[in-house]
PQR file with spaces between the fields and no chain letter, atoms N, CA, C, O and H, PARSE charges and radii, in Angstrom:
ATOM       1  N    MET     1       0.835   -1.181    0.000 -0.4000 1.5000
ATOM       2  CA   MET     1       0.000    0.000    0.000 -0.0000 2.0000
ATOM       3  C    MET     1       0.880    1.246    0.000  0.5500 1.7000
ATOM       4  O    MET     1       1.874    1.308    0.724 -0.5500 1.4000
ATOM       5  N    ALA     2       0.515    2.238   -0.813 -0.4000 1.5000
ATOM       6  CA   ALA     2       1.303    3.463   -0.904 -0.0000 2.0000
ATOM       7  C    ALA     2       1.062    4.348    0.310  0.5500 1.7000
ATOM       8  O    ALA     2      -0.073    4.574    0.730 -0.5500 1.4000
ATOM       9  H    ALA     2      -0.292    2.188   -1.401  0.4000 1.0000
ATOM      10  N    VAL     3       2.167    4.841    0.860 -0.4000 1.5000
ATOM      11  CA   VAL     3       2.100    5.714    2.032 -0.0000 2.0000
ATOM      12  C    VAL     3       2.855    6.994    1.701  0.5500 1.7000
ATOM      13  O    VAL     3       3.970    6.923    1.184 -0.5500 1.4000
ATOM      14  H    VAL     3       3.089    4.658    0.519  0.4000 1.0000
ATOM      15  N    PRO     4       2.276    8.172    1.984 -0.5600 1.5000
ATOM      16  CA   PRO     4       2.969    9.422    1.689  0.2800 2.0000
ATOM      17  C    PRO     4       4.261    9.540    2.502  0.5500 1.7000
ATOM      18  O    PRO     4       4.301    9.201    3.685 -0.5500 1.4000
ATOM      19  N    LYS     5       5.311   10.025    1.844 -0.4000 1.5000
ATOM      20  CA   LYS     5       6.599   10.175    2.519 -0.0000 2.0000
ATOM      21  C    LYS     5       6.570   11.370    3.462  0.5500 1.7000
ATOM      22  O    LYS     5       7.193   11.334    4.523 -0.5500 1.4000
ATOM      23  H    LYS     5       5.278   10.300    0.883  0.4000 1.0000
ATOM      24  N    ARG     6       5.854   12.430    3.090 -0.4000 1.5000
ATOM      25  CA   ARG     6       5.768   13.632    3.904 -0.0000 2.0000
ATOM      26  C    ARG     6       4.306   14.042    4.106  0.5500 1.7000
ATOM      27  O    ARG     6       3.436   13.704    3.303 -0.5500 1.4000
ATOM      28  H    ARG     6       5.348   12.460    2.228  0.4000 1.0000
ATOM      29  N    LYS     7       4.058   14.765    5.178 -0.4000 1.5000
ATOM      30  CA   LYS     7       2.720   15.274    5.452 -0.0000 2.0000
ATOM      31  C    LYS     7       2.378   16.362    4.438  0.5500 1.7000
ATOM      32  O    LYS     7       3.212   17.213    4.129 -0.5500 1.4000
ATOM      33  H    LYS     7       4.765   15.040    5.830  0.4000 1.0000
ATOM      34  N    THR     8       1.163   16.334    3.927 -0.4000 1.5000
ATOM      35  CA   THR     8       0.702   17.383    3.023 -0.0000 2.0000
ATOM      36  C    THR     8       0.411   18.625    3.838  0.5500 1.7000
ATOM      37  O    THR     8      -0.356   18.581    4.800 -0.5500 1.4000
ATOM      38  H    THR     8       0.485   15.643    4.178  0.4000 1.0000
ATOM      39  N    THR     9       1.026   19.735    3.452 -0.4000 1.5000
ATOM      40  CA   THR     9       0.862   20.975    4.217 -0.0000 2.0000
ATOM      41  C    THR     9      -0.542   21.542    4.012  0.5500 1.7000
ATOM      42  O    THR     9      -1.233   21.196    3.053 -0.5500 1.4000
ATOM      43  H    THR     9       1.650   19.770    2.671  0.4000 1.0000
ATOM      44  N    LYS    10      -0.946   22.413    4.926 -0.4000 1.5000
ATOM      45  CA   LYS    10      -2.262   23.051    4.824 -0.0000 2.0000
ATOM      46  C    LYS    10      -2.352   23.861    3.541  0.5500 1.7000
ATOM      47  O    LYS    10      -3.409   23.921    2.913 -0.5500 1.4000
ATOM      48  H    LYS    10      -0.384   22.693    5.705  0.4000 1.0000
ATOM      49  N    SER    11      -1.250   24.481    3.152 -0.4000 1.5000
ATOM      50  CA   SER    11      -1.233   25.297    1.943 -0.0000 2.0000
ATOM      51  C    SER    11      -1.499   24.443    0.705  0.5500 1.7000
ATOM      52  O    SER    11      -2.346   24.794   -0.116 -0.5500 1.4000
ATOM      53  H    SER    11      -0.392   24.432    3.662  0.4000 1.0000
ATOM      54  N    LYS    12      -0.787   23.329    0.564 -0.4000 1.5000
ATOM      55  CA   LYS    12      -0.975   22.463   -0.602 -0.0000 2.0000
ATOM      56  C    LYS    12      -2.361   21.838   -0.606  0.5500 1.7000
ATOM      57  O    LYS    12      -2.986   21.716   -1.659 -0.5500 1.4000
ATOM      58  H    LYS    12      -0.099   23.043    1.231  0.4000 1.0000
ATOM      59  N    ARG    13      -2.845   21.440    0.570 -0.4000 1.5000
ATOM      60  CA   ARG    13      -4.184   20.858    0.677 -0.0000 2.0000
ATOM      61  C    ARG    13      -5.239   21.872    0.239  0.5500 1.7000
ATOM      62  O    ARG    13      -6.158   21.531   -0.505 -0.5500 1.4000
ATOM      63  H    ARG    13      -2.337   21.539    1.426  0.4000 1.0000
ATOM      64  N    ASN    14      -5.107   23.114    0.699 -0.4000 1.5000
ATOM      65  CA   ASN    14      -6.098   24.135    0.363 -0.0000 2.0000
ATOM      66  C    ASN    14      -6.001   24.556   -1.100  0.5500 1.7000
ATOM      67  O    ASN    14      -7.011   24.906   -1.711 -0.5500 1.4000
ATOM      68  H    ASN    14      -4.361   23.390    1.304  0.4000 1.0000
ATOM      69  N    MET    15      -4.788   24.525   -1.669 -0.4000 1.5000
ATOM      70  CA   MET    15      -4.650   24.835   -3.092 -0.0000 2.0000
ATOM      71  C    MET    15      -5.354   23.778   -3.938  0.5500 1.7000
ATOM      72  O    MET    15      -5.949   24.106   -4.965 -0.5500 1.4000
ATOM      73  H    MET    15      -3.968   24.241   -1.173  0.4000 1.0000
ATOM      74  N    ARG    16      -5.293   22.533   -3.528 -0.4000 1.5000
ATOM      75  CA   ARG    16      -5.954   21.448   -4.246 -0.0000 2.0000
ATOM      76  C    ARG    16      -7.469   21.596   -4.163  0.5500 1.7000
ATOM      77  O    ARG    16      -8.181   21.270   -5.113 -0.5500 1.4000
ATOM      78  H    ARG    16      -4.810   22.267   -2.694  0.4000 1.0000
ATOM      79  N    ARG    17      -7.953   22.082   -3.044 -0.4000 1.5000
ATOM      80  CA   ARG    17      -9.395   22.219   -2.829 -0.0000 2.0000
ATOM      81  C    ARG    17      -9.960   23.525   -3.377  0.5500 1.7000
ATOM      82  O    ARG    17     -11.165   23.759   -3.277 -0.5500 1.4000
ATOM      83  H    ARG    17      -7.375   22.347   -2.273  0.4000 1.0000
ATOM      84  N    ALA    18      -9.126   24.371   -3.947 -0.4000 1.5000
ATOM      85  CA   ALA    18      -9.569   25.682   -4.423 -0.0000 2.0000
ATOM      86  C    ALA    18     -10.619   25.557   -5.518  0.5500 1.7000
ATOM      87  O    ALA    18     -11.452   26.451   -5.665 -0.5500 1.4000
ATOM      88  H    ALA    18      -8.148   24.180   -4.028  0.4000 1.0000
ATOM      89  N    HIS    19     -10.604   24.470   -6.294 -0.4000 1.5000
ATOM      90  CA   HIS    19     -11.541   24.308   -7.395 -0.0000 2.0000
ATOM      91  C    HIS    19     -12.854   23.675   -6.949  0.5500 1.7000
ATOM      92  O    HIS    19     -13.767   23.535   -7.764 -0.5500 1.4000
ATOM      93  H    HIS    19      -9.928   23.744   -6.174  0.4000 1.0000
ATOM      94  N    ASP    20     -12.976   23.292   -5.692 -0.4000 1.5000
ATOM      95  CA   ASP    20     -14.174   22.621   -5.211 -0.0000 2.0000
ATOM      96  C    ASP    20     -15.279   23.582   -4.784  0.5500 1.7000
ATOM      97  O    ASP    20     -16.392   23.150   -4.481 -0.5500 1.4000
ATOM      98  H    ASP    20     -12.234   23.406   -5.030  0.4000 1.0000
ATOM      99  N    ALA    21     -14.982   24.883   -4.758 -0.4000 1.5000
ATOM     100  CA   ALA    21     -15.968   25.854   -4.300 -0.0000 2.0000
ATOM     101  C    ALA    21     -17.129   25.934   -5.283  0.5500 1.7000
ATOM     102  O    ALA    21     -16.933   25.780   -6.488 -0.5500 1.4000
ATOM     103  H    ALA    21     -14.078   25.233   -5.004  0.4000 1.0000
ATOM     104  N    LEU    22     -18.332   26.172   -4.778 -0.4000 1.5000
ATOM     105  CA   LEU    22     -19.504   26.320   -5.630 -0.0000 2.0000
ATOM     106  C    LEU    22     -19.483   27.697   -6.283  0.5500 1.7000
ATOM     107  O    LEU    22     -19.185   28.696   -5.629 -0.5500 1.4000
ATOM     108  H    LEU    22     -18.492   26.296   -3.799  0.4000 1.0000
ATOM     109  N    SER    23     -19.793   27.745   -7.556 -0.4000 1.5000
ATOM     110  CA   SER    23     -19.814   29.024   -8.252 -0.0000 2.0000
ATOM     111  C    SER    23     -21.192   29.655   -8.096  0.5500 1.7000
ATOM     112  O    SER    23     -22.205   28.960   -8.030 -0.5500 1.4000
ATOM     113  H    SER    23     -20.035   26.933   -8.087  0.4000 1.0000
ATOM     114  N    VAL    24     -21.210   30.977   -8.038 -0.4000 1.5000
ATOM     115  CA   VAL    24     -22.450   31.719   -7.884 -0.0000 2.0000
ATOM     116  C    VAL    24     -22.933   32.131   -9.263  0.5500 1.7000
ATOM     117  O    VAL    24     -22.171   32.699  -10.046 -0.5500 1.4000
ATOM     118  H    VAL    24     -20.387   31.542   -8.092  0.4000 1.0000
ATOM     119  N    GLU    25     -24.200   31.847   -9.568 -0.4000 1.5000
ATOM     120  CA   GLU    25     -24.755   32.263  -10.848 -0.0000 2.0000
ATOM     121  C    GLU    25     -25.012   33.757  -10.815  0.5500 1.7000
ATOM     122  O    GLU    25     -25.488   34.303   -9.820 -0.5500 1.4000
ATOM     123  H    GLU    25     -24.819   31.385   -8.933  0.4000 1.0000
ATOM     124  N    ASN    26     -24.689   34.404  -11.916 -0.4000 1.5000
ATOM     125  CA   ASN    26     -24.821   35.846  -12.002 -0.0000 2.0000
ATOM     126  C    ASN    26     -26.162   36.199  -12.630  0.5500 1.7000
ATOM     127  O    ASN    26     -26.397   35.895  -13.799 -0.5500 1.4000
ATOM     128  H    ASN    26     -24.303   33.961  -12.725  0.4000 1.0000
ATOM     129  N    HIS    27     -27.040   36.835  -11.869 -0.4000 1.5000
ATOM     130  CA   HIS    27     -28.359   37.219  -12.358 -0.0000 2.0000
ATOM     131  C    HIS    27     -28.420   38.736  -12.521  0.5500 1.7000
ATOM     132  O    HIS    27     -27.864   39.482  -11.716 -0.5500 1.4000
ATOM     133  H    HIS    27     -26.850   37.082  -10.919  0.4000 1.0000
ATOM     134  N    VAL    28     -29.093   39.171  -13.556 -0.4000 1.5000
ATOM     135  CA   VAL    28     -29.323   40.591  -13.785 -0.0000 2.0000
ATOM     136  C    VAL    28     -30.815   40.813  -14.012  0.5500 1.7000
ATOM     137  O    VAL    28     -31.552   39.876  -14.318 -0.5500 1.4000
ATOM     138  H    VAL    28     -29.544   38.565  -14.211  0.4000 1.0000
ATOM     139  N    GLU    29     -31.248   42.049  -13.861 -0.4000 1.5000
ATOM     140  CA   GLU    29     -32.658   42.370  -14.059 -0.0000 2.0000
ATOM     141  C    GLU    29     -32.909   42.587  -15.552  0.5500 1.7000
ATOM     142  O    GLU    29     -32.193   43.349  -16.202 -0.5500 1.4000
ATOM     143  H    GLU    29     -30.650   42.811  -13.612  0.4000 1.0000
ATOM     144  N    ASP    30     -33.911   41.924  -16.084 -0.4000 1.5000
ATOM     145  CA   ASP    30     -34.264   42.073  -17.490 -0.0000 2.0000
ATOM     146  C    ASP    30     -34.838   43.468  -17.713  0.5500 1.7000
ATOM     147  O    ASP    30     -35.674   43.930  -16.935 -0.5500 1.4000
ATOM     148  H    ASP    30     -34.493   41.305  -15.556  0.4000 1.0000
ATOM     149  N    SER    31     -34.390   44.141  -18.776 -0.4000 1.5000
ATOM     150  CA   SER    31     -34.815   45.519  -19.013 -0.0000 2.0000
ATOM     151  C    SER    31     -36.281   45.623  -19.431  0.5500 1.7000
ATOM     152  O    SER    31     -36.913   46.657  -19.214 -0.5500 1.4000
ATOM     153  H    SER    31     -33.712   43.765  -19.408  0.4000 1.0000
ATOM     154  N    HIS    32     -36.828   44.557  -20.032 -0.4000 1.5000
ATOM     155  CA   HIS    32     -38.216   44.613  -20.489 -0.0000 2.0000
ATOM     156  C    HIS    32     -39.198   44.112  -19.436  0.5500 1.7000
ATOM     157  O    HIS    32     -40.202   44.770  -19.164 -0.5500 1.4000
ATOM     158  H    HIS    32     -36.315   43.717  -20.208  0.4000 1.0000
ATOM     159  N    THR    33     -38.919   42.961  -18.846 -0.4000 1.5000
ATOM     160  CA   THR    33     -39.873   42.375  -17.897 -0.0000 2.0000
ATOM     161  C    THR    33     -39.547   42.706  -16.448  0.5500 1.7000
ATOM     162  O    THR    33     -40.430   42.636  -15.594 -0.5500 1.4000
ATOM     163  H    THR    33     -38.104   42.426  -19.068  0.4000 1.0000
ATOM     164  N    GLY    34     -38.303   43.065  -16.148 -0.4000 1.5000
ATOM     165  CA   GLY    34     -37.915   43.379  -14.779 -0.0000 2.0000
ATOM     166  C    GLY    34     -37.614   42.157  -13.938  0.5500 1.7000
ATOM     167  O    GLY    34     -37.324   42.281  -12.748 -0.5500 1.4000
ATOM     168  H    GLY    34     -37.585   43.122  -16.842  0.4000 1.0000
ATOM     169  N    GLU    35     -37.677   40.970  -14.540 -0.4000 1.5000
ATOM     170  CA   GLU    35     -37.395   39.743  -13.805 -0.0000 2.0000
ATOM     171  C    GLU    35     -35.909   39.425  -13.842  0.5500 1.7000
ATOM     172  O    GLU    35     -35.185   39.903  -14.715 -0.5500 1.4000
ATOM     173  H    GLU    35     -37.912   40.869  -15.506  0.4000 1.0000
ATOM     174  N    ALA    36     -35.460   38.616  -12.891 -0.4000 1.5000
ATOM     175  CA   ALA    36     -34.066   38.204  -12.853 -0.0000 2.0000
ATOM     176  C    ALA    36     -33.821   37.153  -13.930  0.5500 1.7000
ATOM     177  O    ALA    36     -34.610   36.223  -14.099 -0.5500 1.4000
ATOM     178  H    ALA    36     -36.049   38.227  -12.182  0.4000 1.0000
ATOM     179  N    LYS    37     -32.709   37.313  -14.660 -0.4000 1.5000
ATOM     180  CA   LYS    37     -32.341   36.332  -15.675 -0.0000 2.0000
ATOM     181  C    LYS    37     -30.832   36.174  -15.662  0.5500 1.7000
ATOM     182  O    LYS    37     -30.104   37.047  -15.189 -0.5500 1.4000
ATOM     183  H    LYS    37     -32.068   38.068  -14.523  0.4000 1.0000
ATOM     184  N    ARG    38     -30.363   35.022  -16.201 -0.4000 1.5000
ATOM     185  CA   ARG    38     -28.932   34.777  -16.248 -0.0000 2.0000
ATOM     186  C    ARG    38     -28.313   35.551  -17.394  0.5500 1.7000
ATOM     187  O    ARG    38     -28.909   35.683  -18.463 -0.5500 1.4000
ATOM     188  H    ARG    38     -30.954   34.313  -16.585  0.4000 1.0000
ATOM     189  N    ARG    39     -27.108   36.063  -17.164 -0.4000 1.5000
ATOM     190  CA   ARG    39     -26.407   36.792  -18.215 -0.0000 2.0000
ATOM     191  C    ARG    39     -26.025   35.855  -19.350  0.5500 1.7000
ATOM     192  O    ARG    39     -25.736   34.680  -19.124 -0.5500 1.4000
ATOM     193  H    ARG    39     -26.623   35.955  -16.296  0.4000 1.0000
ATOM     194  N    HIS    40     -26.025   36.375  -20.570 -0.4000 1.5000
ATOM     195  CA   HIS    40     -25.598   35.661  -21.773 -0.0000 2.0000
ATOM     196  C    HIS    40     -26.421   34.398  -22.023  0.5500 1.7000
ATOM     197  O    HIS    40     -25.911   33.427  -22.582 -0.5500 1.4000
ATOM     198  H    HIS    40     -26.260   37.330  -20.754  0.4000 1.0000
ATOM     199  N    HIS    41     -27.686   34.406  -21.613 -0.4000 1.5000
ATOM     200  CA   HIS    41     -28.584   33.283  -21.864 -0.0000 2.0000
ATOM     201  C    HIS    41     -29.890   33.825  -22.435  0.5500 1.7000
ATOM     202  O    HIS    41     -30.279   34.959  -22.156 -0.5500 1.4000
ATOM     203  H    HIS    41     -28.101   35.194  -21.159  0.4000 1.0000
ATOM     204  N    ILE    42     -30.549   33.014  -23.222 -0.4000 1.5000
ATOM     205  CA   ILE    42     -31.842   33.397  -23.784 -0.0000 2.0000
ATOM     206  C    ILE    42     -32.871   33.450  -22.662  0.5500 1.7000
ATOM     207  O    ILE    42     -32.922   32.556  -21.816 -0.5500 1.4000
ATOM     208  H    ILE    42     -30.232   32.092  -23.449  0.4000 1.0000
ATOM     209  N    ASP    43     -33.686   34.491  -22.656 -0.4000 1.5000
ATOM     210  CA   ASP    43     -34.788   34.588  -21.704 -0.0000 2.0000
ATOM     211  C    ASP    43     -35.895   33.672  -22.209  0.5500 1.7000
ATOM     212  O    ASP    43     -36.540   33.977  -23.212 -0.5500 1.4000
ATOM     213  H    ASP    43     -33.646   35.217  -23.343  0.4000 1.0000
ATOM     214  N    LEU    44     -36.121   32.552  -21.526 -0.4000 1.5000
ATOM     215  CA   LEU    44     -37.074   31.559  -22.001 -0.0000 2.0000
ATOM     216  C    LEU    44     -38.516   32.047  -21.938  0.5500 1.7000
ATOM     217  O    LEU    44     -39.364   31.564  -22.689 -0.5500 1.4000
ATOM     218  H    LEU    44     -35.597   32.304  -20.711  0.4000 1.0000
ATOM     219  N    LYS    45     -38.804   32.992  -21.059 -0.4000 1.5000
ATOM     220  CA   LYS    45     -40.181   33.472  -20.951 -0.0000 2.0000
ATOM     221  C    LYS    45     -40.583   34.279  -22.185  0.5500 1.7000
ATOM     222  O    LYS    45     -41.690   34.126  -22.701 -0.5500 1.4000
ATOM     223  H    LYS    45     -38.116   33.384  -20.449  0.4000 1.0000
ATOM     224  N    THR    46     -39.678   35.137  -22.651 -0.4000 1.5000
ATOM     225  CA   THR    46     -39.993   35.963  -23.822 -0.0000 2.0000
ATOM     226  C    THR    46     -39.350   35.442  -25.097  0.5500 1.7000
ATOM     227  O    THR    46     -39.807   35.776  -26.190 -0.5500 1.4000
ATOM     228  H    THR    46     -38.779   35.261  -22.231  0.4000 1.0000
ATOM     229  N    GLY    47     -38.298   34.630  -24.986 -0.4000 1.5000
ATOM     230  CA   GLY    47     -37.619   34.085  -26.156 -0.0000 2.0000
ATOM     231  C    GLY    47     -36.669   35.057  -26.812  0.5500 1.7000
ATOM     232  O    GLY    47     -36.345   34.902  -27.989 -0.5500 1.4000
ATOM     233  H    GLY    47     -37.928   34.359  -24.098  0.4000 1.0000
ATOM     234  N    THR    48     -36.211   36.068  -26.070 -0.4000 1.5000
ATOM     235  CA   THR    48     -35.330   37.080  -26.644 -0.0000 2.0000
ATOM     236  C    THR    48     -33.915   36.957  -26.109  0.5500 1.7000
ATOM     237  O    THR    48     -33.675   36.439  -25.018 -0.5500 1.4000
ATOM     238  H    THR    48     -36.474   36.194  -25.114  0.4000 1.0000
ATOM     239  N    TYR    49     -32.975   37.460  -26.926 -0.4000 1.5000
ATOM     240  CA   TYR    49     -31.573   37.538  -26.523 -0.0000 2.0000
ATOM     241  C    TYR    49     -31.003   38.803  -27.140  0.5500 1.7000
ATOM     242  O    TYR    49     -31.045   38.977  -28.358 -0.5500 1.4000
ATOM     243  H    TYR    49     -33.170   37.881  -27.812  0.4000 1.0000
ATOM     244  N    LYS    50     -30.473   39.682  -26.308 -0.4000 1.5000
ATOM     245  CA   LYS    50     -29.939   40.980  -26.744 -0.0000 2.0000
ATOM     246  C    LYS    50     -30.979   41.777  -27.522  0.5500 1.7000
ATOM     247  O    LYS    50     -30.647   42.460  -28.491 -0.5500 1.4000
ATOM     248  H    LYS    50     -30.439   39.541  -25.319  0.4000 1.0000
ATOM     249  N    GLY    51     -32.229   41.688  -27.098 -0.4000 1.5000
ATOM     250  CA   GLY    51     -33.291   42.460  -27.726 -0.0000 2.0000
ATOM     251  C    GLY    51     -33.841   41.877  -29.010  0.5500 1.7000
ATOM     252  O    GLY    51     -34.736   42.469  -29.612 -0.5500 1.4000
ATOM     253  H    GLY    51     -32.498   41.133  -26.311  0.4000 1.0000
ATOM     254  N    LYS    52     -33.334   40.731  -29.450 -0.4000 1.5000
ATOM     255  CA   LYS    52     -33.808   40.107  -30.677 -0.0000 2.0000
ATOM     256  C    LYS    52     -34.612   38.852  -30.347  0.5500 1.7000
ATOM     257  O    LYS    52     -34.268   38.104  -29.432 -0.5500 1.4000
ATOM     258  H    LYS    52     -32.607   40.250  -28.960  0.4000 1.0000
ATOM     259  N    GLN    53     -35.677   38.635  -31.097 -0.4000 1.5000
ATOM     260  CA   GLN    53     -36.514   37.438  -30.895 -0.0000 2.0000
ATOM     261  C    GLN    53     -35.778   36.228  -31.480  0.5500 1.7000
ATOM     262  O    GLN    53     -35.519   36.181  -32.682 -0.5500 1.4000
ATOM     263  H    GLN    53     -35.956   39.243  -31.840  0.4000 1.0000
ATOM     264  N    ILE    54     -35.448   35.267  -30.643 -0.4000 1.5000
ATOM     265  CA   ILE    54     -34.708   34.092  -31.070 -0.0000 2.0000
ATOM     266  C    ILE    54     -35.647   32.882  -31.210  0.5500 1.7000
ATOM     267  O    ILE    54     -35.651   32.207  -32.240 -0.5500 1.4000
ATOM     268  H    ILE    54     -35.659   35.305  -29.666  0.4000 1.0000
ATOM     269  N    ILE    55     -36.428   32.624  -30.176 -0.4000 1.5000
ATOM     270  CA   ILE    55     -37.376   31.509  -30.182 -0.0000 2.0000
ATOM     271  C    ILE    55     -38.727   32.027  -29.717  0.5500 1.7000
ATOM     272  O    ILE    55     -38.835   33.140  -29.202 -0.5500 1.4000
ATOM     273  H    ILE    55     -36.425   33.172  -29.340  0.4000 1.0000
ATOM     274  N    GLU    56     -39.752   31.212  -29.904 -0.4000 1.5000
ATOM     275  CA   GLU    56     -41.070   31.582  -29.385 -0.0000 2.0000
ATOM     276  C    GLU    56     -41.060   31.447  -27.877  0.5500 1.7000
ATOM     277  O    GLU    56     -40.609   30.430  -27.351 -0.5500 1.4000
ATOM     278  H    GLU    56     -39.665   30.308  -30.323  0.4000 1.0000
ATOM     279  N    GLY    57     -41.548   32.452  -27.175 -0.4000 1.5000
ATOM     280  CA   GLY    57     -41.581   32.414  -25.721 -0.0000 2.0000
ATOM     281  C    GLY    57     -42.679   31.527  -25.187  0.5500 1.7000
ATOM     282  O    GLY    57     -43.634   31.186  -25.886 -0.5500 1.4000
ATOM     283  H    GLY    57     -41.914   33.278  -27.602  0.4000 1.0000
ATOM     284  N    ARG    58     -42.519   31.160  -23.921 -0.4000 1.5000
ATOM     285  CA   ARG    58     -43.546   30.363  -23.229 -0.0000 2.0000
ATOM     286  C    ARG    58     -44.547   31.305  -22.599  0.5500 1.7000
ATOM     287  O    ARG    58     -44.285   31.820  -21.512 -0.5500 1.4000
ATOM     288  H    ARG    58     -41.744   31.437  -23.353  0.4000 1.0000
ATOM     289  N    ALA    59     -45.636   31.547  -23.203 -0.4000 1.5000
ATOM     290  CA   ALA    59     -46.610   32.505  -22.695 -0.0000 2.0000
ATOM     291  C    ALA    59     -47.363   31.985  -21.529  0.5500 1.7000
ATOM     292  O    ALA    59     -48.223   32.682  -20.989 -0.5500 1.4000
ATOM     293  H    ALA    59     -45.850   31.129  -24.086  0.4000 1.0000
């Protein structure tokens, strides 16, 4: 069985765990409806993206 030769320092352990943090989704207020929506995503309620109609919205 493999056994570590040296103790892993707190610094190295925490550097390894740096990618495990949960990311926060960035929401902005929609200029037309005033509802919160994700940036750089199509608004599924209206079907618009950057002011252009992309798909039919869910009415």
